[in-house]
GULUMGU-675528 format. One record per residue: residue in three letters; z, y, x of N, C-alpha, C in turn. Coordinates in nm, 2 decimals, decimal comma. Atoms other than C-alpha are relative to their C-alpha. Layout:
BEGIN
(site ALA; (Z; Y; X); (Z; Y; X); (Z; Y; X))
...
//
This chain:
BEGIN
(site UNK; (0,04; -0,13; -0,04); (0,49; 0,46; 0,64); (-0,11; 0,03; -0,10))
(site UNK; (0,10; -0,05; 0,09); (0,28; 0,66; 0,40); (-0,06; 0,13; 0,05))
(site UNK; (0,06; -0,12; -0,05); (0,03; 0,93; 0,49); (-0,10; 0,04; -0,11))
(site UNK; (0,10; -0,04; 0,10); (-0,19; 1,14; 0,26); (-0,13; -0,01; 0,07))
(site UNK; (0,13; 0,01; -0,06); (-0,56; 1,11; 0,31); (-0,03; 0,12; 0,09))
(site UNK; (0,03; -0,10; -0,09); (-0,68; 1,30; 0,61); (0,11; 0,05; 0,09))
(site UNK; (-0,12; -0,04; -0,08); (-0,33; 1,33; 0,77); (0,04; -0,11; 0,09))
(site UNK; (-0,05; 0,10; -0,09); (-0,18; 1,15; 1,06); (0,14; -0,05; -0,05))
(site UNK; (-0,13; 0,04; 0,03); (0,12; 0,93; 1,00); (0,11; 0,07; 0,08))
(site UNK; (-0,11; -0,08; -0,06); (0,46; 1,08; 1,10); (0,05; -0,06; 0,13))
(site UNK; (-0,05; 0,06; -0,12); (0,55; 0,83; 1,37); (-0,11; -0,08; 0,07))
(site UNK; (0,10; 0,07; -0,07); (0,36; 0,63; 1,63); (0,05; -0,14; 0,04))
(site UNK; (-0,05; 0,13; -0,02); (0,55; 0,30; 1,61); (-0,05; -0,10; -0,11))
(site UNK; (0,05; 0,11; 0,09); (0,45; -0,03; 1,44); (0,09; 0,00; -0,13))
(site UNK; (-0,06; 0,00; 0,13); (0,53; -0,05; 1,07); (0,07; -0,14; -0,03))
(site UNK; (-0,06; 0,13; 0,02); (0,64; -0,42; 1,10); (0,15; 0,01; 0,01))
(site UNK; (-0,15; -0,01; 0,00); (1,01; -0,46; 1,02); (0,05; -0,04; 0,13))
(site UNK; (-0,08; 0,02; -0,13); (1,23; -0,43; 1,33); (-0,09; 0,01; 0,13))
(site UNK; (0,08; -0,01; -0,12); (0,93; -0,37; 1,56); (0,00; 0,15; 0,04))
(site UNK; (0,00; -0,13; -0,05); (0,95; -0,06; 1,78); (-0,11; 0,03; 0,10))
(site UNK; (0,12; -0,01; -0,09); (0,63; -0,11; 1,98); (-0,09; 0,11; -0,04))
(site UNK; (0,10; -0,11; 0,03); (0,38; 0,17; 2,01); (-0,11; -0,05; -0,09))
(site UNK; (0,11; 0,04; 0,09); (0,11; 0,16; 1,74); (-0,13; 0,01; 0,08))
(site UNK; (0,13; 0,00; -0,06); (-0,24; 0,08; 1,85); (-0,11; -0,01; -0,11))
(site UNK; (0,09; 0,02; 0,12); (-0,39; 0,02; 1,50); (0,05; 0,08; -0,12))
(site UNK; (-0,03; -0,07; 0,13); (-0,40; 0,22; 1,17); (-0,06; -0,08; -0,11))
(site UNK; (0,04; 0,07; 0,11); (-0,42; 0,03; 0,85); (0,01; 0,08; -0,13))
(site UNK; (0,00; -0,08; 0,12); (-0,52; 0,24; 0,54); (-0,03; -0,10; -0,11))
(site UNK; (0,02; 0,10; 0,11); (-0,48; 0,05; 0,21); (0,05; 0,07; -0,13))
(site UNK; (-0,05; -0,05; 0,13); (-0,41; 0,09; -0,16); (0,02; -0,12; -0,09))
(site UNK; (-0,02; 0,10; 0,10); (-0,28; -0,12; -0,45); (-0,08; 0,05; -0,12))
(site UNK; (0,09; -0,04; 0,11); (-0,57; -0,09; -0,71); (0,06; -0,01; -0,14))
(site UNK; (-0,07; 0,01; 0,13); (-0,33; -0,19; -0,99); (0,08; 0,13; -0,04))
(site UNK; (-0,08; -0,12; 0,03); (-0,13; 0,13; -0,95); (-0,05; 0,13; 0,06))
(site UNK; (0,05; -0,12; -0,06); (-0,33; 0,37; -0,74); (-0,16; 0,01; -0,02))
(site UNK; (0,15; -0,02; 0,01); (-0,68; 0,52; -0,80); (-0,06; 0,00; 0,14))
(site UNK; (0,07; 0,02; -0,12); (-0,94; 0,50; -0,53); (0,02; 0,12; 0,10))
(site UNK; (-0,03; -0,11; -0,09); (-0,83; 0,84; -0,38); (0,14; -0,01; 0,07))
(site UNK; (-0,14; 0,01; -0,05); (-0,47; 0,73; -0,31); (0,00; -0,11; 0,11))
(site UNK; (-0,01; 0,10; -0,10); (-0,42; 0,55; 0,02); (0,14; 0,01; 0,07))
(site UNK; (-0,12; 0,01; -0,08); (-0,11; 0,44; 0,21); (-0,04; -0,04; 0,14))
(site UNK; (0,03; 0,03; -0,14); (-0,10; 0,40; 0,59); (0,11; -0,08; 0,06))
(site UNK; (-0,09; 0,07; -0,08); (0,07; 0,14; 0,80); (-0,05; 0,01; 0,14))
(site UNK; (0,04; 0,00; -0,14); (0,06; 0,15; 1,18); (0,04; -0,14; 0,05))
(site UNK; (-0,03; 0,13; -0,05); (0,06; -0,17; 1,38); (-0,03; -0,01; 0,15))
(site UNK; (0,03; 0,03; -0,14); (0,09; -0,28; 1,74); (-0,10; -0,12; 0,01))
(site UNK; (0,10; 0,11; -0,01); (-0,15; -0,54; 1,88); (0,06; -0,14; -0,05))
(site UNK; (-0,06; 0,12; 0,04); (0,10; -0,82; 1,81); (0,00; -0,02; -0,15))
(site UNK; (-0,02; 0,01; 0,14); (0,14; -0,74; 1,44); (-0,11; 0,04; -0,09))
(site UNK; (0,12; -0,05; 0,09); (-0,20; -0,60; 1,32); (-0,05; -0,12; -0,08))
(site UNK; (0,05; 0,11; 0,08); (-0,31; -0,95; 1,21); (0,10; -0,04; -0,11))
(site UNK; (-0,10; 0,03; 0,10); (0,02; -1,02; 1,02); (-0,01; 0,10; -0,11))
(site UNK; (0,00; -0,11; 0,10); (0,01; -0,68; 0,84); (-0,14; -0,01; -0,08))
(site UNK; (0,13; 0,01; 0,07); (-0,37; -0,72; 0,76); (0,00; -0,12; -0,09))
(site UNK; (0,00; 0,12; 0,08); (-0,32; -1,07; 0,63); (0,09; 0,02; -0,12))
(site UNK; (-0,09; -0,03; 0,11); (-0,02; -0,96; 0,41); (-0,08; 0,08; -0,11))
(site UNK; (0,07; -0,08; 0,10); (-0,24; -0,70; 0,24); (-0,12; -0,07; -0,06))
(site UNK; (0,12; 0,08; 0,05); (-0,56; -0,92; 0,22); (0,04; -0,11; -0,09))
(site UNK; (-0,04; 0,11; 0,09); (-0,36; -1,20; 0,06); (0,03; 0,05; -0,14))
(site UNK; (-0,02; -0,07; 0,13); (-0,29; -0,95; -0,23); (-0,13; 0,07; -0,05))
(site UNK; (0,13; -0,05; 0,03); (-0,66; -0,85; -0,24); (0,00; 0,16; -0,01))
(site UNK; (0,00; -0,14; 0,00); (-0,57; -0,49; -0,16); (-0,12; 0,05; 0,09))
(site UNK; (0,11; -0,06; -0,08); (-0,87; -0,28; -0,03); (0,07; 0,06; 0,13))
(site UNK; (-0,06; -0,06; -0,12); (-0,80; -0,18; 0,33); (-0,11; 0,02; 0,11))
(site UNK; (0,07; -0,02; -0,12); (-0,95; -0,05; 0,65); (0,09; 0,00; 0,12))
(site UNK; (-0,08; 0,00; -0,13); (-0,83; -0,11; 1,01); (-0,08; 0,07; 0,10))
(site UNK; (0,07; -0,07; -0,11); (-0,92; 0,12; 1,29); (0,10; 0,03; 0,11))
(site UNK; (-0,09; -0,03; -0,11); (-0,78; 0,21; 1,63); (0,09; 0,12; -0,04))
(site UNK; (-0,09; -0,12; 0,02); (-0,48; 0,45; 1,61); (0,01; 0,08; 0,13))
(site UNK; (-0,01; -0,09; -0,11); (-0,48; 0,75; 1,83); (0,10; 0,11; -0,03))
(site UNK; (-0,10; -0,10; 0,02); (-0,19; 0,99; 1,87); (-0,07; 0,14; 0,02))
(site UNK; (0,07; -0,14; -0,01); (-0,30; 1,36; 1,81); (0,02; 0,05; 0,14))
(site UNK; (-0,01; -0,06; -0,13); (-0,38; 1,53; 2,14); (-0,04; -0,10; 0,11))
(site UNK; (0,04; 0,11; -0,10); (-0,47; 1,19; 2,31); (-0,15; 0,02; 0,03))
(site UNK; (0,14; -0,01; -0,04); (-0,80; 1,19; 2,50); (-0,08; -0,09; -0,10))
(site UNK; (0,08; 0,07; 0,09); (-1,07; 1,08; 2,25); (0,05; 0,00; -0,14))
(site UNK; (-0,05; -0,01; 0,13); (-0,86; 1,16; 1,95); (-0,07; 0,11; -0,08))
//
C-alpha cells in the first residue's frame, strides 16, 4: 500500500500478505537509495504483524515511523 505524504491509505486492512485483519498501526517508510527524503510509502499493520513489518524494514536500514492508525471519521482521528 502506498500513500502520498499527508494522505490516508486507501484501505484499512493489514499490508502483510494474506492478512485481512483490520489495521491498527501505520508504518511510513522510504528506501533512501531510490527515494529522496520527501517520498514516503505507507504500510498498514494489525497488532499481530506490526513487529514483523517493522523488522523487515529495519533490517534493510530504511527510515520509518510507526504510529497508531485511525480510520477517517473515527473518534480521535
